[in-house]
Residue frames relative to the residue before (quaternion, step in Angstrom):
aa qw qx qy qz dx dy dz
M 1.0000 0.0000 0.0000 0.0000 0.00 0.00 0.00
G 0.3099 -0.7598 0.5232 0.2300 3.69 -0.59 0.76
L 0.7690 -0.3587 0.3018 0.4346 3.39 -1.46 -0.05
I 0.6756 0.4906 -0.2955 0.4643 3.62 0.75 -1.16
G 0.6281 0.5214 -0.3492 0.4601 3.69 0.87 -0.84
Q 0.6564 0.5102 -0.2990 0.4684 3.62 0.89 -0.92
I 0.6651 0.4668 -0.3242 0.4844 3.62 0.85 -0.72
T 0.6583 0.4544 -0.3335 0.4989 3.67 0.73 -0.81
S 0.6214 0.4952 -0.3930 0.4628 3.85 0.80 -0.64
V 0.6540 0.5336 -0.3198 0.4305 3.60 0.90 -0.87
I 0.7086 0.4277 -0.2479 0.5036 3.59 0.91 -1.04
F 0.8202 0.2567 -0.1491 0.4891 3.76 0.71 -0.80
G 0.5286 -0.6630 0.4035 0.3438 3.44 1.05 -0.32
D 0.4639 -0.6835 0.4204 0.3752 3.71 -0.84 0.26
G 0.8376 0.2379 -0.1771 0.4588 3.57 -1.10 0.63
R 0.6238 0.5563 -0.3419 0.4296 3.62 1.17 0.26
N 0.3565 -0.7042 0.5692 0.2305 3.52 -1.10 0.54
A 0.2477 -0.8269 0.4817 0.1514 3.49 -0.10 1.19
V 0.6024 0.5270 -0.3845 0.4600 3.66 1.18 -0.63
T 0.6929 0.4579 -0.3032 0.4672 3.66 0.73 -0.79
E 0.6415 0.4753 -0.3458 0.4929 3.69 0.84 -0.46
T 0.6259 0.4918 -0.3585 0.4877 3.64 1.02 -0.61
L 0.6455 0.5209 -0.3371 0.4454 3.58 0.80 -0.95
Q 0.6657 0.5295 -0.3357 0.4047 3.65 0.78 -0.89
V 0.5923 0.5707 -0.3769 0.4260 3.54 1.19 -0.52
F 0.7465 0.4284 -0.1733 0.4788 3.54 1.03 -0.86
R 0.6937 0.4702 -0.2615 0.4789 3.56 1.18 -0.58
E 0.4881 -0.6757 0.4643 0.2994 3.62 -0.84 0.98
N 0.4156 -0.6609 0.5711 0.2535 3.52 -1.11 0.88
A 0.4981 -0.7320 0.3960 0.2435 3.53 -0.66 1.26
E 0.6480 0.4904 -0.2963 0.5018 3.58 1.03 -0.86
N 0.6867 0.4409 -0.3422 0.4658 3.66 0.67 -0.90
G 0.6137 0.5475 -0.3456 0.4518 3.67 0.98 -0.75
A 0.6672 0.4896 -0.3031 0.4725 3.71 0.90 -0.74
V 0.6335 0.4759 -0.3535 0.4972 3.59 1.00 -0.68
R 0.6405 0.5228 -0.3394 0.4485 3.67 0.84 -0.83
D 0.6694 0.4852 -0.3143 0.4665 3.58 0.86 -0.89
A 0.6629 0.4962 -0.3389 0.4467 3.58 0.95 -0.71
D 0.6240 0.5600 -0.3096 0.4486 3.50 1.07 -0.70
V 0.6667 0.4915 -0.2738 0.4889 3.55 1.02 -0.90
K 0.6666 0.4893 -0.3035 0.4735 3.56 0.95 -0.79
S 0.6778 0.4338 -0.3378 0.4881 3.66 0.89 -0.61
A 0.6224 0.4994 -0.3777 0.4697 3.62 0.97 -0.53
A 0.6628 0.4907 -0.3497 0.4446 3.65 0.90 -0.60
L 0.6526 0.4765 -0.3277 0.4895 3.59 1.02 -0.78
A 0.6488 0.4596 -0.3911 0.4634 3.64 0.92 -0.55
Q 0.6148 0.5208 -0.3790 0.4552 3.75 0.90 -0.48
L 0.6801 0.4651 -0.3037 0.4784 3.57 0.91 -0.69
A 0.6489 0.5007 -0.3455 0.4570 3.57 1.07 -0.52
A 0.6425 0.5666 -0.3209 0.4040 3.53 1.08 -0.55
């Protein structure tokens, strides 16, 4: 492994996809988003029913 490879492994770690992991930070998790949407909708319906 060359110098550039060692530098990138220090920064990003070995065997990890840094681009994918970085995007997961900014992209919404679909399951958590669905739970949040259901909670918001049920709270809105409860508010209208009151």
